[in-house]
KOLBA-331659 format. One line per 10 residues: number of its first residue (from 1); for each residue x, y, z of C-alpha. Coordinates in steps of 0.1 Angstrom, whole numbers, always signed. Example, Ala and Ser with C-alpha at 12.3 -4.5 7.8 and 13.67 -1.06 7.14 Angstrom:
BEGIN
1) +123 -45 +78; +137 -11 +71
***
This chain:
BEGIN
1) -36 +89 -195; -6 +70 -209; +22 +50 -194; +54 +66 -207; +80 +46 -188; +85 +14 -167; +112 +2 -143; +145 -9 -160; +139 +15 -189; +119 -7 -213
11) +96 +10 -238; +60 +5 -227; +51 +4 -265; +67 -30 -267; +39 -45 -247; +2 -49 -252; -10 -29 -222; -45 -27 -208; -52 -1 -181; -79 +5 -156
21) -77 +33 -130; -95 +52 -103; -117 +80 -116; -130 +92 -83; -102 +115 -74; -95 +149 -89; -58 +153 -91; -47 +118 -101; -58 +82 -99; -55 +67 -64
31) -46 +34 -81; -38 +21 -116; -43 -15 -126; -22 -26 -155; -22 -59 -175; +4 -69 -200; +35 -56 -183; +64 -80 -175; +61 -94 -140; +93 -77 -127
41) +77 -42 -133; +78 -24 -99; +74 +12 -111; +56 +30 -139; +58 +66 -151; +24 +80 -161; +14 +111 -181; -20 +121 -169; -30 +143 -197; -40 +170 -172
51) -25 +187 -142; -21 +163 -114; -9 +166 -78; +11 +198 -73; +4 +206 -109; +26 +179 -123; +12 +160 -153; +38 +133 -150; +34 +111 -119; +52 +80 -106
61) +35 +49 -93; +48 +17 -76; +35 -18 -71; +22 -25 -36; +16 -62 -28; -6 -74 -58; +10 -77 -91; -1 -52 -117; -18 -28 -92; +0 +5 -87
71) -2 +33 -62; +15 +68 -63; +49 +66 -48; +40 +96 -26; +5 +84 -18; -18 +101 +7; -38 +83 +33; -70 +89 +13; -53 +74 -18; -42 +44 +3
81) -78 +39 +14; -91 +39 -22; -62 +16 -33; -73 -9 -7; -109 -7 -18; -97 -19 -52; -72 -44 -37; -100 -59 -16; -113 -76 -48; -83 -100 -49
91) -68 -96 -14; -77 -130 -2; -65 -147 -33; -32 -129 -30; -26 -136 +7; -47 -167 +15; -59 -193 +22; -24 -208 +23; -4 -177 +18; +25 -162 +36
101) +3 -141 +59; -15 -172 +72; +18 -188 +82; +28 -156 +101; -5 -155 +119; -3 -191 +130; +32 -185 +143; +21 -154 +161; -9 -171 +178; +14 -197 +194
111) +34 -169 +210; +4 -148 +220; -13 -177 +238; +16 -179 +262; +3 -146 +277; -35 -147 +270; -57 -176 +262; -88 -158 +251; -107 -126 +253; -124 -98 +234
121) -103 -85 +206; -97 -52 +187; -82 -57 +153; -66 -24 +140; -63 -25 +102; -83 -57 +99; -86 -57 +61; -109 -85 +49; -109 -102 +83; -86 -130 +69
131) -64 -129 +100; -91 -119 +124; -109 -151 +116; -79 -172 +126; -77 -155 +160; -114 -158 +166; -112 -196 +161; -85 -196 +188; -108 -179 +214; -104 -142 +208
141) -141 -133 +205; -161 -112 +201; -140 -90 +178; -142 -54 +166; -126 -49 +132; -114 -14 +123; -101 -4 +88; -99 +27 +67; -111 +9 +36; -148 +4 +30
151) -141 -23 +4; -120 -44 +28; -147 -42 +55; -174 -52 +31; -154 -84 +23; -150 -90 +60; -187 -87 +67; -193 -117 +43; -173 -141 +65; -196 -165 +83
161) -173 -166 +113; -174 -128 +117; -212 -124 +116; -214 -114 +153; -184 -90 +151; -185 -52 +149; -171 -34 +118; -159 +2 +120; -146 +22 +91; -122 +47 +107
171) -88 +62 +105; -71 +46 +135; -52 +78 +142; -86 +93 +152; -101 +62 +169; -122 +66 +201; -145 +37 +209; -149 +45 +246; -143 +9 +256; -114 -14 +264
181) -103 -48 +251; -84 -78 +264; -63 -81 +233; -53 -57 +205; -39 -69 +172; -21 -50 +145; -12 -73 +117; +9 -54 +91; -11 -23 +99; +3 +6 +121
191) +33 -16 +128; +45 -10 +92; +64 +22 +86; +52 +22 +49; +18 +34 +63; +27 +58 +91; +56 +80 +102; +72 +80 +136; +50 +107 +150; +18 +90 +138
201) +29 +57 +152; +35 +73 +186; -1 +88 +185; -16 +54 +174; +2 +36 +202; -13 +61 +227; -48 +54 +212; -42 +16 +214; -31 +20 +250; -64 +37 +259
211) -84 +9 +243; -66 -19 +263; -77 -33 +296; -55 -34 +326; -28 -60 +320; -42 -65 +285; -20 -78 +257; -11 -62 +223; +5 -80 +194; +21 -60 +165
221) +35 -75 +133; +53 -55 +106; +86 -40 +95; +84 -17 +124; +102 +4 +150; +100 -20 +179; +118 +4 +202; +88 +27 +200; +65 -1 +212; +87 -8 +242
231) +82 +28 +254; +45 +24 +257; +40 -13 +266; +59 -38 +288; +80 -60 +265; +69 -96 +268; +84 -109 +236; +99 -96 +204; +117 -111 +175; +115 -121 +138
241) +89 -142 +121; +93 -160 +88; +71 -148 +60; +85 -170 +33; +117 -190 +40; +124 -198 +3; +122 -161 -7; +140 -151 +26; +111 -128 +36; +109 -120 +73
251) +92 -95 +96; +94 -80 +131; +69 -88 +158; +63 -74 +193; +40 -87 +221; +35 -63 +250; +13 -57 +280; -4 -26 +292; +15 -8 +320; -5 +4 +349
261) -41 +16 +349; -38 +47 +326
***
């Protein structure tokens, strides 16, 4: 496998590049980790040396959160899962302990606690439990952490504060736990359109509704279609949270309440 092109047209041969990549998938690597590229590199063009997805030997990859870690631009859900297995190795260092996500979480908690002070929590797309831990310390305990990545959940299990929590590896589009919770959190998970399309989000919202107690609260953070959330839950609060003021990064948030007893 060779990198034959990078974003902005530079020749990859100008750089001393070291490559690691996923070897568990048949058609193409679910992720490629590259060292030696300039920091502004957002896309790479790769020649696999074999037939890849849909028979194409040339595949395009993009960065997604961590610098130097690339995922196919038309990734599948399974590839995203494997990507996060690899990303779990440096996830906390990238986003915590004083990272942008922590700031967003702390801002969200202040808003959530206007409507619910404590209760049992379901975290959908919990990752390494970095954000779950913050909510637990604020009284949302016990917690059930759901994520599609085994690597992420293995990291979460190592957190002392999460020892008495439940960990479930599952695609949240298929989730059925046969129980209800006081509070459901989606922190840059199904609230982000980069993960799910409109139809999938509608389905996930229905699943979230079934797992929420009467008058229970749901909080969703992400660059998301807030109008879809308002169809399913009573709108308590919505707006914009600051991710990084200096870089002018912002995100949507929505806090809703279960409607009726369904």
